[in-house]
C-alpha positions, -999 to +999 in steps of 0.1 A: +465-359-772+449-325-778+447-324-816+410-332-817+399-299-802+385-272-826+412-247-816+440-271-826+424-286-857+429-255-879+461-244-863+494-240-880+514-247-849+523-281-836+509-299-806+542-294-788+540-257-795+505-256-782+516-273-750+544-247-746+521-218-753+496-231-727+524-236-702+534-200-708+499-188-703+495-207-671+528-193-658+517-158-669+548-152-690+551-122-712+541-125-749+578-121-759+589-149-736+562-173-749+571-164-785+607-172-779+598-205-762+573-216-788+594-202-817+565-182-832+559-145-836+545-123-808+515-116-829+508-154-833+511-158-795+487-130-789+462-144-815+464-179-801+460-167-765+428-150-775+416-182-792+421-200-759+405-173-738+375-171-762+371-208-758+372-206-720+348-177-720+324-197-742+326-227-718+323-206-686+301-177-698+271-190-678+290-189-644+294-160-620+326-141-621+347-122-646+370-136-672+396-110-682+407-119-717+420-088-734+433-058-714+465-074-703+472-088-737+465-056-755+487-037-731+515-062-735+514-061-774+514-024-775+545-022-753+563-048-773+556-029-806+569+003-791+602-013-780 
């Protein structure tokens, strides 16, 4: 069960939707595809992906390497709005 994590506690989406969103992130699906699979808006997918990436960044900020959390998402959202 993942409901006890801070990201999930204040969320409006269900645990099943979170699992599907995370699956889509792992598979590197487009925002539109994740939104369709999770049955939420593209904006909500974008926002929740950033919540996950921010949490990961917080956990791993002390380690060497780069965590890319925004460029791909911002590029994708701008393309989906112009379509």
